[in-house]
C-alpha positions as CSV (number, residue, x, y, z in Angstrom):
1,M,135.3,-39.5,155.1
2,N,133.8,-42.3,153.1
3,L,134.1,-45.2,155.5
4,I,130.4,-44.6,155.8
5,T,127.9,-42.8,153.5
6,P,125.0,-40.5,154.3
7,D,122.6,-43.3,153.4
8,D,124.5,-45.6,155.9
9,L,124.1,-42.9,158.6
10,T,120.4,-42.6,157.9
11,Q,119.9,-46.4,158.2
12,L,122.0,-46.4,161.4
13,K,119.8,-43.7,163.0
14,A,116.6,-45.5,162.1
15,R,117.9,-48.7,163.7
16,Y,118.4,-46.9,167.0
17,T,114.7,-47.4,167.7
18,Q,113.8,-50.5,165.7
19,P,113.0,-53.5,168.0
20,Q,115.1,-56.0,166.0
21,F,118.2,-54.0,166.8
22,A,117.4,-53.2,170.5
23,D,119.9,-55.8,171.7
24,A,122.7,-54.2,169.7
25,V,121.9,-50.8,171.0
26,A,121.7,-52.0,174.6
27,N,125.1,-53.7,174.2
28,L,126.7,-50.5,172.9
29,Q,125.2,-48.6,175.9
30,K,126.6,-51.2,178.3
31,I,130.1,-50.9,176.7
32,A,130.1,-47.2,176.7
33,T,128.6,-46.6,180.1
34,Y,131.0,-48.9,181.8
35,E,134.0,-46.8,180.9
36,M,132.1,-43.5,181.2
37,T,131.5,-44.2,184.8
38,H,135.2,-44.9,185.6
39,P,138.2,-42.6,185.5
40,L,139.8,-42.3,182.1
41,D,143.1,-43.9,183.1
42,I,144.6,-44.6,179.6
43,P,147.9,-46.5,180.0
44,T,151.0,-44.3,179.4
45,E,153.3,-47.2,178.8
46,G,153.2,-49.5,175.8
47,A,151.3,-52.8,176.1
48,G,152.4,-56.4,175.9
49,W,151.2,-59.7,174.5
50,T,147.8,-60.9,175.5
51,H,148.9,-64.5,175.2
52,N,150.8,-64.0,178.4
53,Y,147.6,-63.4,180.3
54,T,147.3,-67.1,181.0
55,C,147.9,-69.2,184.1
56,P,151.0,-71.4,183.4
57,T,149.7,-74.2,185.6
58,H,146.0,-74.5,184.5
59,A,146.3,-73.1,181.0
60,T,143.3,-70.8,181.6
61,R,143.0,-67.1,181.0
62,L,143.5,-64.9,184.1
63,I,140.7,-62.8,185.5
64,F,141.0,-59.2,184.1
65,D,140.1,-56.5,186.6
66,R,140.3,-53.0,185.1
67,D,140.9,-51.5,188.6
68,K,143.8,-53.8,189.4
69,P,146.6,-53.4,186.8
70,H,149.1,-55.3,189.0
71,E,146.9,-58.2,190.2
72,H,145.9,-61.0,187.8
73,V,144.1,-63.9,189.3
74,C,143.8,-67.6,188.2
75,E,140.1,-68.6,188.1
76,I,141.0,-72.1,189.1
77,D,142.9,-71.8,192.4
78,G,143.0,-68.0,193.0
79,E,146.8,-67.6,192.6
80,V,147.7,-64.0,192.0
81,F,150.3,-63.1,189.3
82,S,151.8,-59.7,188.9
83,G,154.5,-57.6,187.3
84,G,156.3,-57.9,184.0
85,L,154.6,-59.8,181.3
86,Y,151.3,-60.0,183.2
87,D,151.1,-56.2,183.7
88,E,152.0,-55.6,180.1
89,A,149.3,-58.0,178.9
90,W,146.8,-56.3,181.2
91,R,147.6,-53.0,179.4
92,A,146.8,-54.5,176.0
93,I,143.4,-55.7,177.2
94,R,142.8,-52.3,178.8
95,N,143.7,-50.5,175.5
96,N,141.3,-52.8,173.6
97,N,138.5,-52.1,176.0
98,L,139.0,-48.4,175.9
99,I,138.9,-48.1,172.1
100,E,135.9,-50.4,172.0
101,S,134.2,-48.0,174.4
102,A,135.2,-45.0,172.2
103,Y,133.7,-46.8,169.1
104,A,130.5,-47.7,171.0
105,S,130.1,-44.1,172.2
106,A,130.7,-42.6,168.8
107,L,127.9,-44.8,167.3
108,L,125.6,-43.9,170.2
109,W,126.3,-40.2,169.6
110,V,125.4,-40.5,165.9
111,M,122.2,-42.3,166.7
112,S,121.0,-40.4,169.7
113,G,122.6,-37.1,169.6
114,E,123.6,-37.2,173.3
115,G,126.7,-35.1,173.7
116,S,128.1,-37.1,176.6
117,Y,128.8,-40.0,174.2
118,R,130.6,-37.7,171.7
119,Q,132.7,-36.2,174.6
120,H,133.7,-39.6,175.8
121,T,134.9,-40.6,172.4
122,L,136.8,-37.3,172.0
123,D,138.5,-37.7,175.4
124,I,139.8,-41.1,174.6
125,L,141.1,-40.2,171.1
126,I,142.6,-36.9,172.3
127,T,144.5,-38.7,175.1
128,Y,145.8,-41.5,172.8
129,A,146.9,-38.8,170.3
130,Q,148.8,-37.0,173.1
131,N,150.5,-40.3,174.2
132,Y,151.1,-42.0,170.8
133,P,154.4,-40.3,169.8
134,D,155.9,-41.1,173.2
135,Y,155.0,-44.8,173.2
136,P,158.3,-46.6,172.3
137,V,158.5,-49.0,169.4
138,H,158.6,-52.4,171.1
139,G,157.7,-56.1,170.8
140,I,159.3,-59.4,170.0
141,N,156.4,-61.5,168.6
142,A,154.3,-60.6,165.6
143,G,156.0,-57.4,164.6
144,Q,156.5,-54.3,166.8
145,G,153.9,-51.9,168.1
146,R,153.7,-48.6,169.9
147,V,150.5,-48.5,171.8
148,M,150.2,-52.3,171.6
149,G,152.9,-54.9,172.0
150,Q,153.1,-56.1,168.4
151,S,152.2,-54.6,165.0
152,L,149.5,-57.2,164.6
153,D,147.6,-55.9,167.7
154,E,148.3,-52.3,166.6
155,A,146.6,-52.9,163.3
156,V,143.6,-54.6,164.9
157,W,143.3,-51.7,167.5
158,T,143.6,-49.1,164.7
159,I,140.3,-50.1,163.0
160,P,137.7,-49.3,165.7
161,A,139.8,-46.2,166.6
162,A,139.5,-45.0,163.0
163,W,135.8,-45.7,162.8
164,A,135.2,-43.9,166.1
165,F,137.1,-40.8,164.9
166,G,135.3,-40.9,161.5
167,L,131.9,-40.9,163.2
168,I,132.6,-37.8,165.3
169,Q,135.1,-35.8,163.3
170,D,132.5,-33.5,161.5
171,S,131.6,-32.2,165.0
172,L,135.2,-31.3,166.0
173,T,137.0,-28.1,165.8
174,D,139.8,-27.7,163.2
175,S,142.4,-27.9,165.9
176,E,141.0,-31.1,167.5
177,T,140.7,-32.7,164.1
178,T,144.2,-31.9,163.1
179,F,145.6,-33.0,166.4
180,I,144.0,-36.4,166.3
181,R,144.6,-37.0,162.6
182,E,148.3,-36.1,162.6
183,R,149.5,-37.4,166.0
184,L,147.4,-40.5,166.2
185,F,146.2,-41.7,162.8
186,R,149.1,-40.6,160.7
187,G,151.4,-41.9,163.4
188,L,149.7,-45.3,163.3
189,G,149.8,-45.3,159.5
190,D,153.4,-44.4,159.3
191,H,154.3,-47.0,161.9
192,L,152.3,-49.8,160.2
193,L,154.0,-49.0,156.9
194,T,157.3,-50.1,158.6
195,Q,155.8,-53.4,159.7
196,L,154.5,-54.9,156.5
197,W,155.2,-58.6,156.2
198,T,156.4,-60.1,152.9
199,R,154.5,-63.3,153.6
200,I,151.1,-64.9,152.9
201,H,149.9,-64.7,156.5
202,N,147.0,-63.6,158.7
203,I,149.2,-61.0,160.3
204,Q,149.9,-59.3,156.9
205,C,146.1,-59.3,156.3
206,W,145.6,-57.3,159.5
207,H,148.4,-54.9,158.6
208,L,146.7,-54.3,155.3
209,A,143.3,-53.9,156.9
210,G,144.6,-51.4,159.4
211,L,146.4,-49.4,156.7
212,A,143.4,-49.4,154.3
213,T,141.1,-48.1,157.1
214,I,143.5,-45.3,157.9
215,G,143.9,-44.5,154.2
216,V,140.2,-44.1,153.6
217,L,139.8,-42.1,156.8
218,L,142.6,-39.7,155.9
219,D,141.9,-39.9,152.2
220,D,145.6,-40.7,151.7
221,E,146.5,-43.3,149.1
222,Q,150.0,-44.0,150.5
223,Y,148.3,-46.1,153.2
224,I,146.0,-47.8,150.8
225,Q,148.4,-48.8,148.1
226,P,150.0,-51.8,149.9
227,I,146.7,-53.6,149.5
228,F,147.4,-53.7,145.7
229,D,150.9,-55.2,146.0
230,D,151.1,-58.1,143.5
231,Q,152.9,-60.4,145.9
232,W,151.6,-59.6,149.4
233,G,148.5,-57.5,148.9
234,F,144.8,-58.2,149.4
235,T,144.2,-60.3,146.3
236,A,147.5,-62.0,146.6
237,Q,146.7,-63.1,150.2
238,I,143.4,-64.6,149.0
239,E,144.7,-66.3,145.8
240,Q,147.8,-67.8,147.5
241,G,146.5,-68.2,151.1
242,V,143.1,-69.8,150.5
243,L,143.1,-73.4,149.5
244,D,140.9,-74.8,146.7
245,D,138.3,-76.0,149.2
246,G,138.0,-72.6,150.8
247,W,140.0,-73.0,154.0
248,W,142.8,-70.6,155.0
249,W,146.1,-72.4,154.6
250,E,147.0,-72.5,158.4
251,G,144.6,-75.3,159.0
252,S,142.8,-73.8,162.0
253,P,139.1,-72.8,162.2
254,H,140.2,-70.1,164.6
255,Y,142.8,-68.6,162.3
256,H,140.5,-69.0,159.3
257,F,138.0,-66.7,160.9
258,Y,140.7,-64.4,162.3
259,T,141.9,-63.9,158.8
260,L,138.3,-63.4,157.6
261,R,137.9,-60.7,160.2
262,A,140.9,-58.9,158.7
263,L,139.9,-59.4,155.1
264,T,136.3,-58.3,155.8
265,S,137.5,-55.3,157.8
266,L,139.5,-54.3,154.8
267,G,136.6,-54.9,152.5
268,I,134.3,-52.8,154.7
269,A,136.8,-49.9,154.6
270,V,137.2,-49.9,150.8
271,R,133.8,-51.1,149.7
272,Y,132.8,-47.7,148.3
273,R,136.3,-46.7,147.0
274,Y,137.3,-50.0,145.4
275,P,134.2,-52.3,145.3
276,E,135.8,-54.5,142.6
277,L,138.2,-56.0,145.2
278,L,135.2,-57.9,146.7
279,D,134.3,-59.5,143.5
280,N,136.4,-62.6,144.3
281,P,134.9,-66.1,144.3
282,R,137.8,-67.5,146.3
283,L,137.0,-65.0,149.1
284,Q,133.4,-66.0,149.0
285,K,134.4,-69.7,149.3
286,M,136.0,-68.9,152.7
287,F,132.5,-68.4,154.1
288,T,131.1,-71.7,152.9
289,A,134.0,-74.0,153.8
290,P,133.4,-73.9,157.6
291,L,129.7,-74.6,157.1
292,E,130.7,-78.0,155.6
293,L,132.6,-78.9,158.8
294,L,129.9,-77.8,161.2
295,R,128.1,-80.2,163.6
296,S,124.4,-79.9,164.3
297,D,125.1,-78.0,167.5
298,L,127.0,-75.4,165.4
299,S,130.4,-76.3,166.8
300,L,133.7,-76.9,164.9
301,P,136.8,-79.0,165.8
302,A,139.5,-76.9,167.4
303,Y,142.2,-78.0,164.9
304,N,145.8,-76.7,165.1
305,D,146.3,-73.5,167.0
306,G,143.0,-72.0,168.1
307,W,140.8,-71.9,171.1
308,Y,138.9,-74.9,172.4
309,N,135.7,-72.9,172.6
310,N,135.4,-73.6,168.8
311,A,134.5,-77.1,169.8
312,L,131.8,-76.2,172.4
313,S,128.1,-76.0,171.4
314,G,127.5,-72.9,169.3
315,G,131.2,-72.4,168.7
316,I,130.7,-70.7,165.4
317,A,128.6,-68.0,167.1
318,Q,131.8,-66.1,168.1
319,Y,132.5,-65.6,164.4
320,V,129.0,-64.7,163.3
321,V,130.0,-61.0,162.7
322,V,131.9,-62.0,159.5
323,Y,128.6,-63.5,158.1
324,E,126.8,-60.2,158.9
325,R,129.5,-58.5,156.7
326,A,129.4,-61.2,154.0
327,Y,125.7,-60.8,153.6
328,N,126.2,-57.1,153.2
329,F,128.7,-57.9,150.4
330,W,126.9,-60.7,148.5
331,Q,123.3,-61.3,149.9
332,E,123.8,-65.1,150.0
333,P,120.8,-66.8,151.7
334,I,123.0,-69.4,153.4
335,Y,124.5,-66.7,155.5
336,L,121.1,-65.6,156.8
337,Q,120.3,-69.3,157.5
338,L,123.4,-69.7,159.7
339,M,122.7,-66.4,161.5
340,A,119.1,-67.4,162.2
341,N,120.3,-70.6,163.8
342,V,123.0,-68.9,165.8
343,Y,120.7,-66.2,167.2
344,Q,118.0,-68.7,167.9
345,D,120.0,-71.0,170.1
346,Y,123.4,-69.5,170.9
347,G,123.3,-65.8,171.5
348,T,121.6,-62.5,170.7
349,R,122.1,-60.3,167.7
350,D,123.9,-57.6,169.6
351,T,127.0,-56.7,167.6
352,V,128.1,-53.5,165.9
353,D,128.3,-55.4,162.7
354,A,124.6,-56.4,162.8
355,L,123.7,-52.7,163.5
356,L,125.9,-51.2,160.8
357,F,126.0,-53.9,158.1
358,G,123.4,-56.6,158.8
359,A,120.2,-57.4,157.0
360,D,117.0,-55.8,158.3
361,T,115.4,-59.1,159.2
362,L,116.4,-62.8,159.5
363,P,114.4,-65.8,158.3
364,T,113.0,-68.5,160.5
365,A,115.8,-70.9,161.6
366,E,116.0,-74.2,159.6
367,P,118.7,-76.9,160.3
368,M,121.9,-76.4,158.5
369,P,122.7,-78.8,155.6
370,L,125.2,-81.4,156.9
371,K,126.5,-84.3,154.8
372,S,129.5,-86.5,154.4
373,L,132.2,-85.1,152.1
374,I,135.9,-84.6,151.5
375,Q,137.6,-81.2,151.8
376,E,140.5,-82.4,149.7
377,S,142.9,-79.5,149.9
378,S,142.8,-79.2,153.7
379,G,142.6,-83.0,154.1
380,Y,139.4,-83.3,156.1
381,A,137.3,-86.4,155.6
382,I,134.0,-85.5,157.2
383,L,131.6,-88.3,158.0
384,N,128.1,-87.3,159.1
385,S,125.3,-89.7,160.1
386,T,122.0,-89.3,158.4
387,D,120.3,-88.1,161.6
388,K,123.0,-85.4,161.9
389,Q,123.7,-86.5,165.5
390,R,127.1,-88.1,164.9
391,Q,130.2,-86.9,163.2
392,L,133.7,-88.4,162.7
393,I,136.5,-86.4,161.0
394,L,139.8,-87.9,159.8
395,K,142.5,-85.3,159.3
396,Y,145.2,-86.1,156.8
397,G,146.1,-82.8,155.1
398,P,148.9,-80.2,155.2
399,H,150.7,-79.3,158.4
400,G,149.6,-75.7,158.6
401,G,153.0,-73.9,159.1
402,G,153.8,-72.3,162.4
403,H,150.2,-72.8,163.7
404,G,150.2,-76.5,162.6
405,H,150.0,-79.5,165.0
406,P,151.7,-82.9,164.6
407,D,148.4,-84.8,164.3
408,K,148.2,-86.7,161.0
409,L,145.4,-89.3,160.7
410,S,143.9,-88.0,163.9
411,L,140.3,-88.7,164.7
412,V,137.8,-86.3,166.2
413,L,134.5,-87.9,167.2
414,W,131.4,-86.0,168.2
415,A,128.0,-87.5,169.0
416,Y,124.7,-86.3,170.5
417,G,126.2,-83.0,171.6
418,Q,129.3,-84.6,173.3
419,R,132.9,-84.3,172.2
420,L,134.0,-87.9,172.7
421,S,137.5,-87.7,171.2
422,P,138.3,-84.0,170.9
423,D,141.2,-82.0,169.6
424,L,142.2,-79.6,172.4
425,G,143.5,-76.7,170.2
426,T,145.7,-74.4,172.2
427,P,145.2,-72.3,175.4
428,G,147.5,-69.5,174.2
429,Y,151.2,-69.2,173.4
430,G,152.6,-67.7,176.5
431,I,153.0,-70.8,178.7
432,P,155.4,-73.8,178.4
433,M,152.5,-76.3,178.4
434,N,151.5,-75.1,174.9
435,N,154.5,-76.7,173.3
436,S,155.0,-79.6,175.7
437,W,151.4,-80.8,175.5
438,Y,149.0,-79.0,173.2
439,R,151.4,-79.0,170.2
440,H,152.5,-82.6,170.9
441,T,151.2,-85.6,169.1
442,L,150.4,-87.2,172.5
443,S,147.5,-84.8,173.1
444,H,145.8,-85.8,169.8
445,N,143.9,-88.9,168.9
446,T,146.4,-90.6,166.6
447,V,149.6,-92.6,166.5
448,L,152.6,-91.8,168.6
449,I,156.0,-93.6,168.5
450,D,158.2,-93.9,171.6
451,E,156.8,-90.6,173.1
452,T,158.2,-88.7,170.1
453,A,156.0,-86.3,168.2
454,Q,155.3,-86.8,164.6
455,P,157.4,-84.6,162.2
456,P,155.5,-82.2,160.1
457,Q,154.1,-84.1,157.1
458,Q,151.1,-84.2,154.7
459,G,149.1,-87.3,154.2
460,A,146.9,-88.3,151.3
461,L,143.4,-89.7,150.7
462,V,143.3,-93.3,149.6
463,H,139.6,-94.1,149.4
464,F,136.2,-92.4,150.1
465,D,132.9,-94.2,149.5
466,I,129.4,-93.2,150.6
467,R,127.0,-96.2,150.7
468,E,123.4,-96.4,151.8
469,D,124.2,-97.7,155.3
470,F,127.7,-96.4,155.9
471,T,130.6,-94.2,154.7
472,L,134.1,-95.5,154.4
473,V,137.3,-93.5,154.3
474,S,140.9,-94.5,154.1
475,A,144.0,-92.2,154.2
476,K,147.7,-92.6,154.6
477,V,150.8,-90.7,155.5
478,D,154.5,-91.6,154.9
479,F,157.1,-90.1,157.1
480,N,160.2,-90.0,155.0
481,Y,162.7,-88.8,157.5
482,D,166.3,-90.1,157.9
483,D,167.3,-88.8,161.2
484,N,164.7,-89.8,163.8
485,L,162.4,-92.5,165.0
486,W,159.9,-91.8,162.3
487,R,162.2,-92.9,159.5
488,G,160.3,-95.1,157.1
489,V,157.1,-95.1,159.1
490,H,154.0,-95.5,157.0
């Protein structure tokens, strides 16, 4: 396969004993060992939607216990949920954990030569290959899956599975190789081909990434060709889906990085086969746009749909892997600067991406450049104080489609590490409170009329002026609707 080259493997083996990658190796060992010390109880039924793994009362994720597939506990009051949607969501989480373990074990086998890691990966892949044709096609959300509850999650799951197989396949017998290739990966590829979206959307980006990874793994162009589709392929997604200021069109930092994970996963898969696809300035701009919205504690506002932990100190740390990949593509110093800050204050450099694709060393951390500016296409007016300890953002831009919130002219204020008027984002889509509160104007810091949420609308910048002692911004929105309370509102 050419997901990875002999030179890549040589570098990977060297990093196994290099001190700067000890945290990444230790994390792989933790992930692999946890599953290796438990029975290999791979779910035999198709999985469900992870958004349902949420307490409907407290809007918090339930506590996952790999040994209790029918008991799911609220971390707030201890209420136990079971059956139906909760059990199905548990299976999705279980499938993700198992394939992550297979990938970790495959990497450890390549680096260490310890046969138990190879056997663990093989056991997982063989079992999924046995089961895959019998998983029913099912799902009602983002496409349909077989092992997972939607084609979106199936595509995401496919990528570490393919890398795990690619890393060990030269050590397998012909019969093992054929069994896994044909039953699991050709089955995954054939299914994903039936699920392609004719839309500019993060979900289609994941479909393309999963298919491209399978195509390179199997050396089969039928799975790769969809990325070249003029209307819905890789380049089309970037040219039509990325706004001029670099943000993904859905208006959410979470979905921006979720899409970037897909696009970079695709890029990693084809970087040796079709390197010219990465020569795209608009793709590169997706990495710099979030850095202009950062606060000095490396947090971001949780705009539109997306998790509130974006807004907590170090929020961008959960997305740092895409910068490990981006530096591999383009060697931009600002990516190293961000990573140095993240790893200094908000986490260790312990990811697979650092190990496989990251730079050998990082520079000494220096503060990120923060200034007042307008991100015009997305409609973010960003006001930063000169001491970088206060930030106010006025949001006036596009709605963001299905992931948009009714929050025109909302204000998000952050000062001295505190979120003083936050945007709450969303806790997940499986609970009624998501629509009645989180996607309602009332939960945002803006104007509400007679308890009625704003209709979707786009505002406009009126004035932006940076002076020596202050910055002034003015924006407006006109609600030109004829059939509700917002008629004629300006």
